[in-house]
OpenMM code with the backbone's topology and positions (N, CA, C; nanometers):
from openmm import Vec3, app, unit

residues = "MET ASN LYS ILE LEU PRO LEU PHE LEU LEU ILE THR PHE LEU THR ASP PHE ASN SER LYS GLU ASN GLN PHE ILE ALA ARG GLN GLY GLN ILE SER PHE PHE SER TYR THR SER VAL GLU ASN ILE GLU ALA LYS ASN ASN GLN VAL LEU SER ILE LEU ASP VAL ASP THR SER GLU ILE ALA ILE SER MET LEU MET ARG ALA PHE VAL PHE LYS LYS ASP LEU MET TYR GLU HIS PHE ASN GLU SER TYR ILE GLU SER ASP ILE HIS PRO LYS ALA ASN PHE GLU GLY LYS ILE ILE ASP PHE ASN PRO GLN GLU LYS SER GLN THR ARG ILE ILE SER GLY LYS LEU THR ILE HIS GLY ILE LYS LYS GLU ILE ASP ILE LYS THR THR ILE GLU ASN ASN ASN GLY THR TYR SER LEU SER GLY ASP PHE ASN LEU LEU VAL LYS ASP PHE ASP ILE LYS ILE PRO PRO ILE LEU SER SER ASN ILE ALA LYS SER ILE SER VAL LYS PHE SER PHE LYS TYR GLN THR TYR GLU GLU".split()
positions = [
    Vec3(1.1785, 0.2195, -0.1945),
    Vec3(1.2610, 0.2422, -0.0774),
    Vec3(1.1875, 0.2001, 0.0499),
    Vec3(1.0540, 0.2289, 0.0563),
    Vec3(0.9761, 0.1949, 0.1751),
    Vec3(0.9728, 0.0450, 0.2010),
    Vec3(0.9783, -0.0363, 0.0958),
    Vec3(0.9738, -0.1809, 0.1133),
    Vec3(1.1120, -0.2371, 0.1455),
    Vec3(1.2166, -0.1728, 0.1009),
    Vec3(1.3530, -0.2221, 0.1223),
    Vec3(1.3979, -0.1984, 0.2659),
    Vec3(1.3653, -0.0841, 0.3232),
    Vec3(1.4086, -0.0512, 0.4590),
    Vec3(1.3602, -0.1529, 0.5628),
    Vec3(1.2301, -0.1879, 0.5682),
    Vec3(1.1879, -0.2883, 0.6673),
    Vec3(1.2550, -0.4233, 0.6446),
    Vec3(1.2751, -0.4616, 0.5179),
    Vec3(1.3426, -0.5876, 0.4885),
    Vec3(1.4858, -0.5849, 0.5403),
    Vec3(1.5567, -0.4752, 0.5138),
    Vec3(1.6938, -0.4619, 0.5619),
    Vec3(1.6994, -0.4673, 0.7142),
    Vec3(1.6088, -0.3947, 0.7800),
    Vec3(1.6074, -0.3922, 0.9265),
    Vec3(1.5745, -0.5290, 0.9844),
    Vec3(1.4807, -0.5993, 0.9238),
    Vec3(1.4440, -0.7318, 0.9732),
    Vec3(1.5587, -0.8299, 0.9563),
    Vec3(1.6233, -0.8278, 0.8419),
    Vec3(1.7353, -0.9198, 0.8182),
    Vec3(1.8521, -0.8868, 0.9100),
    Vec3(1.8797, -0.7576, 0.9287),
    Vec3(1.9858, -0.7168, 1.0208),
    Vec3(1.9535, -0.7642, 1.1621),
    Vec3(1.8285, -0.7504, 1.2008),
    Vec3(1.7862, -0.7916, 1.3345),
    Vec3(1.8019, -0.9414, 1.3550),
    Vec3(1.7877, -1.0165, 1.2484),
    Vec3(1.7903, -1.1629, 1.2589),
    Vec3(1.9246, -1.2225, 1.2187),
    Vec3(2.0324, -1.1508, 1.2413),
    Vec3(2.1639, -1.1974, 1.1982),
    Vec3(2.2096, -1.3222, 1.2717),
    Vec3(2.1426, -1.3586, 1.3817),
    Vec3(2.1827, -1.4795, 1.4519),
    Vec3(2.1325, -1.6059, 1.3825),
    Vec3(2.0517, -1.5910, 1.2785),
    Vec3(2.0105, -1.7076, 1.2003),
    Vec3(2.1331, -1.7549, 1.1214),
    Vec3(2.1683, -1.8816, 1.1364),
    Vec3(2.2925, -1.9322, 1.0796),
    Vec3(2.2790, -1.9811, 0.9352),
    Vec3(2.1920, -2.0731, 0.9110),
    Vec3(2.1838, -2.1397, 0.7821),
    Vec3(2.0693, -2.0840, 0.6982),
    Vec3(2.0994, -2.0377, 0.5780),
    Vec3(1.9970, -1.9824, 0.4900),
    Vec3(1.9085, -2.0907, 0.4291),
    Vec3(1.9574, -2.2140, 0.4202),
    Vec3(1.8799, -2.3186, 0.3541),
    Vec3(1.7553, -2.3592, 0.4325),
    Vec3(1.7518, -2.3355, 0.5600),
    Vec3(1.6342, -2.3690, 0.6407),
    Vec3(1.5610, -2.2448, 0.6882),
    Vec3(1.5797, -2.1364, 0.6144),
    Vec3(1.5080, -2.0133, 0.6418),
    Vec3(1.4089, -1.9881, 0.5297),
    Vec3(1.2944, -1.9384, 0.5689),
    Vec3(1.1880, -1.9115, 0.4730),
    Vec3(1.1402, -1.7689, 0.4939),
    Vec3(1.0930, -1.7077, 0.3849),
    Vec3(1.0507, -1.5683, 0.3915),
    Vec3(0.9114, -1.5537, 0.3307),
    Vec3(0.8320, -1.4705, 0.3942),
    Vec3(0.7015, -1.4308, 0.3408),
    Vec3(0.7095, -1.2804, 0.3190),
    Vec3(0.7093, -1.2405, 0.1944),
    Vec3(0.7250, -1.0979, 0.1629),
    Vec3(0.5918, -1.0239, 0.1586),
    Vec3(0.4833, -1.0986, 0.1411),
    Vec3(0.3525, -1.0346, 0.1333),
    Vec3(0.2531, -1.1060, 0.2247),
    Vec3(0.2916, -1.1171, 0.3511),
    Vec3(0.2005, -1.1738, 0.4493),
    Vec3(0.0817, -1.0820, 0.4688),
    Vec3(-0.0231, -1.1372, 0.5267),
    Vec3(-0.1442, -1.0582, 0.5471),
    Vec3(-0.1807, -1.0545, 0.6948),
    Vec3(-0.2107, -0.9360, 0.7421),
    Vec3(-0.2632, -0.9172, 0.8766),
    Vec3(-0.3830, -0.8257, 0.8640),
    Vec3(-0.4920, -0.8653, 0.9281),
    Vec3(-0.6113, -0.7810, 0.9278),
    Vec3(-0.6626, -0.7692, 1.0707),
    Vec3(-0.7373, -0.6628, 1.0951),
    Vec3(-0.7988, -0.6501, 1.2263),
    Vec3(-0.9423, -0.6037, 1.2116),
    Vec3(-1.0210, -0.6365, 1.3139),
    Vec3(-1.1630, -0.6041, 1.3148),
    Vec3(-1.2015, -0.5580, 1.4539),
    Vec3(-1.2772, -0.4514, 1.4584),
    Vec3(-1.3254, -0.3964, 1.5849),
    Vec3(-1.4751, -0.3703, 1.5707),
    Vec3(-1.5542, -0.4387, 1.6515),
    Vec3(-1.6984, -0.4185, 1.6492),
    Vec3(-1.7352, -0.3046, 1.7432),
    Vec3(-1.8162, -0.2133, 1.6935),
    Vec3(-1.8717, -0.1084, 1.7794),
    Vec3(-2.0180, -0.0884, 1.7416),
    Vec3(-2.0918, -0.0279, 1.8297),
    Vec3(-2.2338, -0.0039, 1.8040),
    Vec3(-2.2546, 0.1012, 1.6950),
    Vec3(-2.1569, 0.1895, 1.6789),
    Vec3(-2.1694, 0.2955, 1.5787),
    Vec3(-2.1282, 0.2465, 1.4407),
    Vec3(-2.0069, 0.1914, 1.4314),
    Vec3(-1.9545, 0.1474, 1.3015),
    Vec3(-1.8397, 0.0491, 1.3230),
    Vec3(-1.8431, -0.0609, 1.2491),
    Vec3(-1.7336, -0.1567, 1.2579),
    Vec3(-1.6092, -0.0986, 1.1922),
    Vec3(-1.4950, -0.1309, 1.2512),
    Vec3(-1.3684, -0.0822, 1.1967),
    Vec3(-1.2870, -0.2042, 1.1565),
    Vec3(-1.2463, -0.2075, 1.0302),
    Vec3(-1.1619, -0.3171, 0.9844),
    Vec3(-1.0610, -0.2649, 0.8834),
    Vec3(-0.9463, -0.3339, 0.8822),
    Vec3(-0.8389, -0.2948, 0.7905),
    Vec3(-0.7543, -0.4166, 0.7587),
    Vec3(-0.6840, -0.4088, 0.6453),
    Vec3(-0.5992, -0.5191, 0.6018),
    Vec3(-0.4646, -0.4648, 0.5565),
    Vec3(-0.3596, -0.5372, 0.5901),
    Vec3(-0.2239, -0.5021, 0.5488),
    Vec3(-0.1667, -0.6225, 0.4739),
    Vec3(-0.1395, -0.6062, 0.3446),
    Vec3(-0.0859, -0.7148, 0.2612),
    Vec3(0.0633, -0.7001, 0.2345),
    Vec3(0.1305, -0.6155, 0.3111),
    Vec3(0.2730, -0.5904, 0.2900),
    Vec3(0.3533, -0.6254, 0.4147),
    Vec3(0.3199, -0.7383, 0.4756),
    Vec3(0.3839, -0.7790, 0.5996),
    Vec3(0.4989, -0.8740, 0.5677),
    Vec3(0.6130, -0.8477, 0.6251),
    Vec3(0.7337, -0.9264, 0.6019),
    Vec3(0.7576, -1.0192, 0.7206),
    Vec3(0.7916, -1.1451, 0.6903),
    Vec3(0.8198, -1.2402, 0.7980),
    Vec3(0.9299, -1.3366, 0.7545),
    Vec3(1.0108, -1.3757, 0.8512),
    Vec3(1.1142, -1.4767, 0.8288),
    Vec3(1.0928, -1.5899, 0.9292),
    Vec3(1.0996, -1.7121, 0.8803),
    Vec3(1.0836, -1.8323, 0.9613),
    Vec3(1.2097, -1.9160, 0.9498),
    Vec3(1.2675, -1.9530, 1.0634),
    Vec3(1.3844, -2.0416, 1.0662),
    Vec3(1.3386, -2.1755, 1.1236),
    Vec3(1.3310, -2.2775, 1.0393),
    Vec3(1.2782, -2.4068, 1.0846),
    Vec3(1.3765, -2.4818, 1.1740),
    Vec3(1.5053, -2.4502, 1.1677),
    Vec3(1.6022, -2.5153, 1.2563),
    Vec3(1.5865, -2.4703, 1.4012),
    Vec3(1.5639, -2.3421, 1.4205),
    Vec3(1.5544, -2.2874, 1.5562),
    Vec3(1.4095, -2.2646, 1.6000),
    Vec3(1.3142, -2.2835, 1.5079),
    Vec3(1.1706, -2.2587, 1.5320),
    Vec3(1.1419, -2.1117, 1.5605),
    Vec3(1.2305, -2.0223, 1.5185),
    Vec3(1.2118, -1.8793, 1.5425),
    Vec3(1.1391, -1.8137, 1.4260),
    Vec3(1.0635, -1.7112, 1.4608),
    Vec3(0.9887, -1.6364, 1.3611),
    Vec3(0.9993, -1.4875, 1.3949),
    Vec3(1.0075, -1.4058, 1.2916),
    Vec3(1.0101, -1.2603, 1.3085),
    Vec3(0.9152, -1.2000, 1.2057),
    Vec3(0.8442, -1.0963, 1.2486),
    Vec3(0.7463, -1.0304, 1.1624),
    Vec3(0.7644, -0.8792, 1.1763),
    Vec3(0.7547, -0.8093, 1.0635),
    Vec3(0.7651, -0.6634, 1.0644),
    Vec3(0.6653, -0.6062, 0.9642),
    Vec3(0.5987, -0.4985, 1.0054),
    Vec3(0.5051, -0.4355, 0.9119),
    Vec3(0.4974, -0.2861, 0.9376),
    Vec3(0.4720, -0.2140, 0.8311),
    Vec3(0.4503, -0.0705, 0.8393),
    Vec3(0.3034, -0.0464, 0.8724),
    Vec3(0.2787, 0.0358, 0.9715),
    Vec3(0.1419, 0.0625, 1.0146),
    Vec3(0.0625, 0.1391, 0.9089),
    Vec3(0.1306, 0.2222, 0.8316),
    Vec3(0.0620, 0.2994, 0.7271),
    Vec3(0.0180, 0.2131, 0.6089),
    Vec3(0.0590, 0.0861, 0.6057),
    Vec3(0.0203, -0.0015, 0.4952),
    Vec3(-0.1181, -0.0639, 0.5158),
    Vec3(-0.1815, -0.0381, 0.6301),
    Vec3(-0.3177, -0.0873, 0.6497),
    Vec3(-0.4125, -0.0115, 0.5581),
    Vec3(-0.5046, -0.0851, 0.4967),
    Vec3(-0.6028, -0.0271, 0.4063),
    Vec3(-0.7396, -0.0360, 0.4741),
    Vec3(-0.8082, 0.0768, 0.4809),
    Vec3(-0.9401, 0.0869, 0.5428),
    Vec3(-1.0442, 0.1136, 0.4348),
    Vec3(-1.1697, 0.0897, 0.4668),
    Vec3(-1.2778, 0.1184, 0.3730),
    Vec3(-1.2988, 0.2686, 0.3577),
    Vec3(-1.2691, 0.3436, 0.4631),
    Vec3(-1.2896, 0.4888, 0.4599),
    Vec3(-1.1584, 0.5610, 0.4886),
    Vec3(-1.1337, 0.6665, 0.4128),
    Vec3(-1.0112, 0.7449, 0.4306),
    Vec3(-1.0015, 0.8049, 0.5705),
    Vec3(-1.1146, 0.8448, 0.6263),
    Vec3(-1.1140, 0.9060, 0.7588),
    Vec3(-1.0676, 0.8058, 0.8657),
    Vec3(-1.1042, 0.6793, 0.8501),
    Vec3(-1.0575, 0.5757, 0.9437),
    Vec3(-0.9053, 0.5614, 0.9353),
    Vec3(-0.8537, 0.5621, 0.8141),
    Vec3(-0.7088, 0.5536, 0.7924),
    Vec3(-0.6389, 0.6702, 0.8619),
    Vec3(-0.6937, 0.7885, 0.8428),
    Vec3(-0.6347, 0.9094, 0.9014),
    Vec3(-0.6371, 0.9031, 1.0545),
    Vec3(-0.7503, 0.8681, 1.1118),
    Vec3(-0.7604, 0.8598, 1.2582),
    Vec3(-0.6688, 0.7516, 1.3138),
    Vec3(-0.6656, 0.6366, 1.2494),
    Vec3(-0.5804, 0.5259, 1.2932),
    Vec3(-0.4342, 0.5691, 1.2998),
    Vec3(-0.3852, 0.6302, 1.1932),
    Vec3(-0.2433, 0.6664, 1.1848),
    Vec3(-0.2069, 0.7919, 1.2625),
    Vec3(-0.2927, 0.8901, 1.2656),
    Vec3(-0.2584, 1.0162, 1.3310),
    Vec3(-0.2971, 1.0207, 1.4786),
    Vec3(-0.4157, 0.9729, 1.5117),
    Vec3(-0.4663, 0.9890, 1.6480),
    Vec3(-0.4372, 0.8710, 1.7403),
    Vec3(-0.4376, 0.7496, 1.6876),
    Vec3(-0.4284, 0.6329, 1.7748),
    Vec3(-0.2917, 0.5654, 1.7706),
    Vec3(-0.2489, 0.5215, 1.6547),
    Vec3(-0.1203, 0.4516, 1.6424),
    Vec3(-0.0040, 0.5497, 1.6379),
    Vec3(-0.0291, 0.6703, 1.5935),
    Vec3(0.0753, 0.7724, 1.5792),
    Vec3(0.1907, 0.7191, 1.4941),
    Vec3(0.1561, 0.6873, 1.3704),
    Vec3(0.2507, 0.6230, 1.2786),
    Vec3(0.3756, 0.7046, 1.2489),
    Vec3(0.3692, 0.8347, 1.2636),
    Vec3(0.4901, 0.9152, 1.2437),
    Vec3(0.5931, 0.8876, 1.3520),
    Vec3(0.5453, 0.8592, 1.4736),
    Vec3(0.6344, 0.8298, 1.5863),
    Vec3(0.6660, 0.6811, 1.5947),
    Vec3(0.5649, 0.5977, 1.5681),
    Vec3(0.5775, 0.4509, 1.5772),
    Vec3(0.5383, 0.3898, 1.4426),
    Vec3(0.6256, 0.3959, 1.3431),
    Vec3(0.5877, 0.3554, 1.2074),
    Vec3(0.5694, 0.2045, 1.1866),
    Vec3(0.6282, 0.1234, 1.2745),
    Vec3(0.6235, -0.0217, 1.2519),
    Vec3(0.5686, -0.0950, 1.3729),
    Vec3(0.5206, -0.2154, 1.3452),
    Vec3(0.4906, -0.3128, 1.4498),
    Vec3(0.5795, -0.4324, 1.4215),
    Vec3(0.6295, -0.4956, 1.5272),
    Vec3(0.7191, -0.6108, 1.5121),
    Vec3(0.6771, -0.7230, 1.6058),
    Vec3(0.7121, -0.8433, 1.5666),
    Vec3(0.6923, -0.9595, 1.6526),
    Vec3(0.8155, -1.0473, 1.6403),
    Vec3(0.8655, -1.0939, 1.7542),
    Vec3(0.9773, -1.1885, 1.7580),
    Vec3(0.9324, -1.3035, 1.8464),
    Vec3(0.9409, -1.4259, 1.7952),
    Vec3(0.8932, -1.5366, 1.8765),
    Vec3(0.9502, -1.6707, 1.8374),
    Vec3(0.9008, -1.7710, 1.9072),
    Vec3(0.9458, -1.9079, 1.8859),
    Vec3(0.8231, -1.9983, 1.8839),
    Vec3(0.8213, -2.0913, 1.7889),
    Vec3(0.7121, -2.1874, 1.7786),
    Vec3(0.7420, -2.3016, 1.8752),
    Vec3(0.6520, -2.3239, 1.9694),
    Vec3(0.6706, -2.4262, 2.0717),
    Vec3(0.6414, -2.5645, 2.0124),
    Vec3(0.7349, -2.6586, 2.0341),
    Vec3(0.7205, -2.7985, 1.9875),
    Vec3(0.6987, -2.8098, 1.8366),
    Vec3(0.7622, -2.7231, 1.7611),
    Vec3(0.7494, -2.7238, 1.6151),
    Vec3(0.8218, -2.8440, 1.5553),
    Vec3(0.7531, -2.9143, 1.4652),
    Vec3(0.8126, -3.0261, 1.3918),
    Vec3(0.8080, -2.9903, 1.2433),
    Vec3(0.9218, -2.9510, 1.1844),
    Vec3(0.9230, -2.9065, 1.0448),
    Vec3(0.8796, -3.0135, 0.9449),
    Vec3(0.8839, -3.1411, 0.9839),
    Vec3(0.8482, -3.2498, 0.8926),
    Vec3(0.6979, -3.2762, 0.8885),
    Vec3(0.6281, -3.2365, 0.9917),
    Vec3(0.4850, -3.2641, 1.0020),
    Vec3(0.4071, -3.1840, 0.8981),
    Vec3(0.3114, -3.2487, 0.8316),
    Vec3(0.2338, -3.1842, 0.7249),
    Vec3(0.1403, -3.0743, 0.7778),
    Vec3(0.0726, -3.1030, 0.8886),
    Vec3(-0.0208, -3.0071, 0.9455),
    Vec3(-0.0136, -3.0160, 1.0969),
    Vec3(-0.0069, -2.8995, 1.1609),
    Vec3(0.0034, -2.8981, 1.3060),
    Vec3(-0.0513, -2.7663, 1.3604),
    Vec3(-0.0988, -2.7724, 1.4812),
    Vec3(-0.1420, -2.6526, 1.5516),
    Vec3(-0.0471, -2.6343, 1.6685),
    Vec3(0.0169, -2.5185, 1.6745),
    Vec3(0.1176, -2.4915, 1.7768),
    Vec3(0.0961, -2.3521, 1.8353),
    Vec3(0.1625, -2.3284, 1.9453),
    Vec3(0.1632, -2.1971, 2.0087),
    Vec3(0.2932, -2.1267, 1.9709),
    Vec3(0.2810, -2.0027, 1.9278),
    Vec3(0.3991, -1.9187, 1.9065),
    Vec3(0.4046, -1.8242, 2.0252),
    Vec3(0.5140, -1.8287, 2.0957),
    Vec3(0.5329, -1.7443, 2.2128),
    Vec3(0.6381, -1.6390, 2.1802),
    Vec3(0.6053, -1.5131, 2.2063),
    Vec3(0.7020, -1.4097, 2.1728),
    Vec3(0.6615, -1.2729, 2.2216),
    Vec3(0.7287, -1.1727, 2.1648),
    Vec3(0.7075, -1.0332, 2.2041),
    Vec3(0.6559, -0.9533, 2.0848),
    Vec3(0.5430, -0.8892, 2.1070),
    Vec3(0.4801, -0.8047, 2.0065),
    Vec3(0.5032, -0.6593, 2.0446),
    Vec3(0.5511, -0.5803, 1.9494),
    Vec3(0.5729, -0.4378, 1.9730),
    Vec3(0.4802, -0.3577, 1.8831),
    Vec3(0.3916, -0.2823, 1.9467),
    Vec3(0.3001, -0.1920, 1.8763),
    Vec3(0.2996, -0.0610, 1.9535),
    Vec3(0.3031, 0.0494, 1.8821),
    Vec3(0.2943, 0.1824, 1.9437),
    Vec3(0.4073, 0.2035, 2.0453),
    Vec3(0.5218, 0.1382, 2.0176),
    Vec3(0.6378, 0.1523, 2.1042),
    Vec3(0.6316, 0.0699, 2.2315),
    Vec3(0.5262, -0.0088, 2.2499),
    Vec3(0.5077, -0.0910, 2.3699),
    Vec3(0.5311, -0.2371, 2.3335),
    Vec3(0.6172, -0.3037, 2.4117),
    Vec3(0.6476, -0.4450, 2.3883),
    Vec3(0.5705, -0.5295, 2.4889),
    Vec3(0.5000, -0.6319, 2.4386),
    Vec3(0.4178, -0.7173, 2.5240),
    Vec3(0.4389, -0.8632, 2.4858),
    Vec3(0.4530, -0.9482, 2.5862),
    Vec3(0.4648, -1.0919, 2.5613),
    Vec3(0.3266, -1.1491, 2.5346),
    Vec3(0.3176, -1.2294, 2.4271),
    Vec3(0.1898, -1.2922, 2.3933),
    Vec3(0.2138, -1.4350, 2.3457),
    Vec3(0.1103, -1.5155, 2.3528),
    Vec3(0.1081, -1.6505, 2.2973),
    Vec3(-0.0029, -1.6547, 2.1932),
    Vec3(0.0281, -1.7108, 2.0757),
    Vec3(-0.0671, -1.7124, 1.9656),
    Vec3(-0.0830, -1.8556, 1.9154),
    Vec3(-0.2061, -1.9041, 1.9143),
    Vec3(-0.2361, -2.0361, 1.8586),
    Vec3(-0.2304, -2.0245, 1.7061),
    Vec3(-0.1515, -2.1114, 1.6441),
    Vec3(-0.1221, -2.0994, 1.5015),
    Vec3(-0.1366, -2.2333, 1.4305),
    Vec3(-0.1959, -2.2306, 1.3126),
    Vec3(-0.2031, -2.3491, 1.2271),
    Vec3(-0.0861, -2.3421, 1.1293),
    Vec3(-0.0088, -2.4502, 1.1225),
    Vec3(0.1090, -2.4550, 1.0361),
    Vec3(0.0904, -2.5674, 0.9353),
    Vec3(0.1060, -2.5351, 0.8091),
    Vec3(0.0953, -2.6342, 0.7009),
    Vec3(0.2304, -2.6441, 0.6307),
    Vec3(0.2749, -2.7670, 0.6079),
    Vec3(0.3975, -2.7934, 0.5335),
    Vec3(0.3568, -2.8589, 0.4023),
    Vec3(0.3772, -2.7878, 0.2916),
    Vec3(0.3418, -2.8394, 0.1601),
    Vec3(0.4699, -2.8596, 0.0803),
    Vec3(0.5269, -2.9794, 0.0905),
    Vec3(0.6504, -3.0147, 0.0187),
    Vec3(0.7644, -2.9167, 0.0471),
    Vec3(0.7819, -2.8827, 0.1739),
    Vec3(0.8956, -2.7995, 0.2113),
    Vec3(0.8711, -2.6506, 0.2083),
    Vec3(0.7500, -2.6063, 0.1783),
    Vec3(0.7145, -2.4655, 0.1951),
    Vec3(0.6095, -2.4599, 0.3054),
    Vec3(0.6051, -2.3504, 0.3763),
    Vec3(0.5219, -2.3424, 0.4954),
    Vec3(0.4192, -2.2309, 0.4851),
    Vec3(0.3041, -2.2553, 0.5465),
    Vec3(0.1995, -2.1543, 0.5616),
    Vec3(0.1613, -2.1499, 0.7087),
    Vec3(0.1492, -2.0302, 0.7620),
    Vec3(0.1068, -2.0102, 0.8999),
    Vec3(-0.0160, -1.9207, 0.8991),
    Vec3(-0.1137, -1.9548, 0.9819),
    Vec3(-0.2328, -1.8716, 0.9927),
    Vec3(-0.2923, -1.8856, 1.1321),
    Vec3(-0.3706, -1.7867, 1.1679),
    Vec3(-0.4358, -1.7900, 1.2983),
    Vec3(-0.5015, -1.6583, 1.3293),
    Vec3(-0.5510, -1.6487, 1.4511),
    Vec3(-0.6124, -1.5251, 1.4970),
    Vec3(-0.5947, -1.5133, 1.6476),
    Vec3(-0.6033, -1.3913, 1.6952),
    Vec3(-0.5902, -1.3626, 1.8370),
    Vec3(-0.6522, -1.2263, 1.8654),
    Vec3(-0.6681, -1.1946, 1.9928),
    Vec3(-0.7250, -1.0656, 2.0330),
    Vec3(-0.6201, -0.9828, 2.1060),
    Vec3(-0.6262, -0.8530, 2.0839),
    Vec3(-0.5396, -0.7575, 2.1532),
    Vec3(-0.6258, -0.6578, 2.2285),
    Vec3(-0.5791, -0.6184, 2.3444),
    Vec3(-0.6462, -0.5131, 2.4205),
    Vec3(-0.5795, -0.3794, 2.3895),
    Vec3(-0.6580, -0.2811, 2.3539),
    Vec3(-0.6073, -0.1487, 2.3181),
    Vec3(-0.5254, -0.0898, 2.4324),
    Vec3(-0.5708, -0.1082, 2.5554),
    Vec3(-0.5028, -0.0494, 2.6716),
    Vec3(-0.3623, -0.1062, 2.6920),
    Vec3(-0.3365, -0.2301, 2.6453),
    Vec3(-0.2051, -0.2918, 2.6630),
    Vec3(-0.0946, -0.2212, 2.5852),
    Vec3(-0.1313, -0.1425, 2.4857),
    Vec3(-0.0319, -0.0763, 2.4010),
    Vec3(-0.0369, 0.0759, 2.4157),
    Vec3(-0.0936, 0.1217, 2.5260),
    Vec3(-0.0945, 0.2633, 2.5604),
    Vec3(-0.1504, 0.3501, 2.4481),
    Vec3(-0.2545, 0.2995, 2.3842),
    Vec3(-0.3206, 0.3757, 2.2782),
    Vec3(-0.4304, 0.4585, 2.3439),
    Vec3(-0.4174, 0.5878, 2.3333),
    Vec3(-0.5090, 0.6800, 2.3990),
    Vec3(-0.6333, 0.7027, 2.3135),
    Vec3(-0.7482, 0.6840, 2.3777),
    Vec3(-0.8756, 0.7096, 2.3115),
    Vec3(-0.9477, 0.8168, 2.3934),
    Vec3(-0.9832, 0.9278, 2.3296),
    Vec3(-1.0531, 1.0335, 2.4028),
    Vec3(-1.1821, 0.9794, 2.4657),
    Vec3(-1.2121, 1.0204, 2.5889),
    Vec3(-1.3318, 0.9698, 2.6577),
    Vec3(-1.4607, 0.9831, 2.5763),
    Vec3(-1.4722, 1.0900, 2.5001),
    Vec3(-1.5941, 1.1113, 2.4211),
    Vec3(-1.6101, 1.0043, 2.3122),
    Vec3(-1.4978, 0.9448, 2.2675),
    Vec3(-1.5014, 0.8424, 2.1621),
    Vec3(-1.4879, 0.7004, 2.2152),
    Vec3(-1.4662, 0.6842, 2.3445),
    Vec3(-1.4374, 0.5507, 2.3988),
    Vec3(-1.5495, 0.4506, 2.3751),
    Vec3(-1.6745, 0.4961, 2.3681),
    Vec3(-1.7843, 0.4025, 2.3415),
    Vec3(-1.7891, 0.3621, 2.1940),
    Vec3(-1.7187, 0.4352, 2.1076),
    Vec3(-1.7178, 0.4053, 1.9639),
    Vec3(-1.6046, 0.3127, 1.9227),
    Vec3(-1.5138, 0.2807, 2.0146),
    Vec3(-1.3986, 0.1971, 1.9811),
    Vec3(-1.3932, 0.0801, 2.0779),
    Vec3(-1.3854, -0.0397, 2.0237),
    Vec3(-1.3841, -0.1602, 2.1068),
    Vec3(-1.2575, -0.1657, 2.1917),
    Vec3(-1.2694, -0.2237, 2.3071),
    Vec3(-1.1547, -0.2413, 2.3978),
    Vec3(-1.0654, -0.3549, 2.3506),
    Vec3(-1.1251, -0.4517, 2.2798),
    Vec3(-1.0521, -0.5674, 2.2286),
    Vec3(-1.0605, -0.5690, 2.0760),
    Vec3(-0.9473, -0.5922, 2.0123),
    Vec3(-0.9380, -0.5938, 1.8663),
    Vec3(-0.9066, -0.7360, 1.8206),
    Vec3(-0.9825, -0.7856, 1.7260),
    Vec3(-0.9603, -0.9190, 1.6699),
    Vec3(-0.8603, -0.9087, 1.5548),
    Vec3(-0.7532, -0.9874, 1.5621),
    Vec3(-0.6467, -0.9835, 1.4614),
    Vec3(-0.6372, -1.1200, 1.3936),
    Vec3(-0.6279, -1.1208, 1.2607),
    Vec3(-0.6082, -1.2441, 1.1836),
    Vec3(-0.4806, -1.2291, 1.1022),
    Vec3(-0.4115, -1.3417, 1.0815),
    Vec3(-0.2886, -1.3367, 1.0029),
    Vec3(-0.2761, -1.4601, 0.9146),
    Vec3(-0.2010, -1.4421, 0.8061),
    Vec3(-0.1737, -1.5507, 0.7120),
    Vec3(-0.0412, -1.5214, 0.6425),
    Vec3(0.0489, -1.6208, 0.6478),
    Vec3(0.1795, -1.6073, 0.5830),
    Vec3(0.2064, -1.7293, 0.4972),
    Vec3(0.2522, -1.7064, 0.3757),
    Vec3(0.2956, -1.8143, 0.2871),
    Vec3(0.4447, -1.7925, 0.2621),
    Vec3(0.5242, -1.8882, 0.3090),
    Vec3(0.6693, -1.8737, 0.3037),
    Vec3(0.7294, -1.9441, 0.1840),
    Vec3(0.8341, -1.8837, 0.1307),
    Vec3(0.9160, -1.9419, 0.0250),
    Vec3(1.0578, -1.9534, 0.0771),
    Vec3(1.1366, -2.0376, 0.0153),
    Vec3(1.2753, -2.0513, 0.0540),
    Vec3(1.3446, -1.9165, 0.0461),
    Vec3(1.4197, -1.8843, 0.1498),
    Vec3(1.4881, -1.7558, 0.1542),
    Vec3(1.6072, -1.7571, 0.0595),
    Vec3(1.6138, -1.6555, -0.0266),
    Vec3(1.7282, -1.6381, -0.1168),
    Vec3(1.7734, -1.4944, -0.1069),
    Vec3(1.9037, -1.4730, -0.0954),
    Vec3(1.9560, -1.3354, -0.0844),
    Vec3(1.9487, -1.2634, -0.2165),
] * unit.nanometer
topology = app.Topology()
chain = topology.addChain("A")
for resn in residues:
    res = topology.addResidue(resn, chain)
    for name in ("N", "CA", "C"):
        topology.addAtom(name, app.Element.getBySymbol(name[0]), res)
């Protein structure tokens, strides 16, 4: 049920996509983040990220459950979800954007995806440099970018502020298949 709900919501949200033949879906995209601190590095990976790519309109949408991030330590998972992201209140992160100057026929290209990222209930416009590979009509997107914790109103207690980086490094990778209902 947990996997069906985000898929349903994402597809409902993207109802303006007209043609299914030029739509691609990544059901198990990967997003990871890394935060360097003097005390302990914090890193996590989420392999349950859903994304839809429409090559006709160059639009992309991404949705993920915040609780699907896997940490090396259970305590990090608990703090991330309960104290910082507040996953009970803000269970998902979403991105809606458009690939600038996208050429679906090109085998390999580096483009900017411009869009709106929503984390912790805060929506922010961002641009992400992305590598796009076209392998016989299937697409792979990958890249990395940095996020500032303060941009998403994530509260860090002053006593812990030196233990958590102000900037978080995010990496992503999506392998798309032809969308089929």
